[in-house]
C-alpha positions in Angstrom: -43.8 -9.3 13.5 -40.3 -8.1 15.4 -36.9 -9.0 14.0 -36.4 -12.1 15.7 -33.1 -12.0 17.4 -31.0 -11.9 20.7 -28.8 -8.9 20.7 -28.8 -5.8 18.9 -25.3 -4.0 18.9 -25.7 -0.3 17.7 -22.2 1.3 17.1 -22.4 5.4 18.2 -19.8 7.6 18.4 -19.5 11.0 20.8 -20.0 13.4 17.8 -23.7 14.8 18.7 -24.9 14.3 15.0 -24.7 10.5 15.6 -26.0 10.4 19.1 -29.2 12.4 17.4 -29.2 10.3 14.9 -28.8 7.0 17.0 -31.6 8.4 19.4 -33.9 8.6 16.3 -33.2 5.1 15.2 -33.8 4.0 19.4 -37.0 5.7 19.1 -37.9 4.4 16.0 -37.6 0.8 17.5 -39.6 1.7 20.6 -42.5 3.1 18.4 -42.6 -0.3 16.8 -42.2 -2.1 19.8 -38.9 -3.3 19.1 -37.8 -5.0 22.9 -34.9 -2.3 23.7 -33.9 -4.6 26.2 -32.1 -6.8 23.2 -30.2 -3.3 22.2 -26.6 -2.5 23.4 -24.5 0.1 22.5 -21.2 0.6 21.6 -19.1 3.9 21.8 -16.3 4.1 18.7 -13.7 6.6 17.9 -13.4 7.5 22.2 -10.7 10.2 22.3 -7.9 9.2 24.8 -7.9 12.8 26.1 -9.9 13.8 29.2 -12.2 16.7 28.5 -14.5 15.9 25.7 -17.6 17.5 25.6 -19.8 14.8 25.7 -18.9 11.5 28.2 -20.0 7.8 27.4 -22.2 7.9 30.9 -24.3 10.7 29.2 -25.0 8.7 26.2 -26.1 5.9 28.1 -28.6 7.8 30.1 -29.8 10.0 27.0 -30.0 6.9 24.8 -31.7 4.7 27.7 -29.3 2.2 26.5 -26.7 -0.1 28.3 -23.2 0.7 26.5 -20.8 -2.6 27.0 -18.0 -1.2 25.5 -16.3 1.7 24.1 -13.3 1.9 21.4 -10.4 4.2 21.6 -10.1 6.5 18.4 -6.8 5.4 16.6 -6.0 7.5 13.5 -4.1 4.6 12.1 -7.4 2.5 12.1 -8.9 5.6 10.2 -5.9 5.5 7.1 -6.0 1.8 7.0 -9.7 1.7 6.3 -9.7 4.7 4.2 -6.9 3.3 1.8 -9.0 -0.2 1.6 -6.4 -2.2 3.9 -7.1 -4.8 6.6 -6.9 -3.2 9.7 -4.4 -5.2 12.3 -2.7 -3.5 15.1 -1.3 -6.8 16.9 -2.5 -8.8 19.6 -1.5 -6.2 22.5 -3.0 -3.0 21.0 -5.6 -0.7 23.1 -7.5 -1.1 20.1 -7.4 -5.0 19.8 -8.2 -5.3 23.7 -11.3 -3.0 23.3 -12.5 -5.2 20.6 -12.0 -8.2 22.2 -13.3 -7.1 25.5 -16.8 -6.1 23.6 -17.0 -9.4 22.0 -16.3 -10.9 25.6 -19.2 -9.5 26.7 -21.3 -10.9 23.9 -20.3 -14.5 23.6 -17.7 -15.5 26.6 -15.8 -18.0 24.5 -12.3 -16.9 25.2 -10.9 -19.0 28.0 -11.5 -16.3 31.2 -8.3 -17.9 32.9 -5.7 -16.7 30.7 -5.7 -12.9 30.6 -4.7 -10.9 27.5 -0.6 -11.1 28.2 -1.4 -14.6 28.8 -1.0 -14.7 32.5 -3.9 -16.9 34.5 -6.1 -15.5 36.8 -7.3 -17.8 39.5 -10.0 -16.2 40.6 -11.9 -16.2 37.2 -14.0 -19.2 36.1 -13.3 -20.6 32.3 -15.2 -19.3 28.9 -18.0 -20.8 26.9 -16.5 -23.9 26.3 -15.3 -24.7 29.4 -18.8 -24.4 30.5 -19.9 -26.2 27.3 -17.8 -29.3 28.3 -17.7 -28.5 32.2 -14.3 -28.0 32.7 -12.7 -24.9 35.2 
């Protein structure tokens, strides 16, 4: 029996060895008839500079899986992880926004009427809890 789950998040990077390992895992899951429609990719450590050899769209095409988000590379995160310090860069950091955007795509629990900067967007509907309680 296949793993009973709604969604599998696989994290990969733009490094060719990691992409190959991700491909191997995806092919293994396909070979055991795991429903690949439940798999979403997150690309971690995406450099801020343009001109990298591999781009995010290529990864999605090669691995035949949708990418729901990218997390930018932050050397400070690596330093914090290596020292065992919890990573916190503040609510306005690009890293925090990337993680929150991925979380919102997985389970929209944040009120979409309030952007990261705290300003309301009148065109957007409410999040999970607004829908749950029929409030907009």
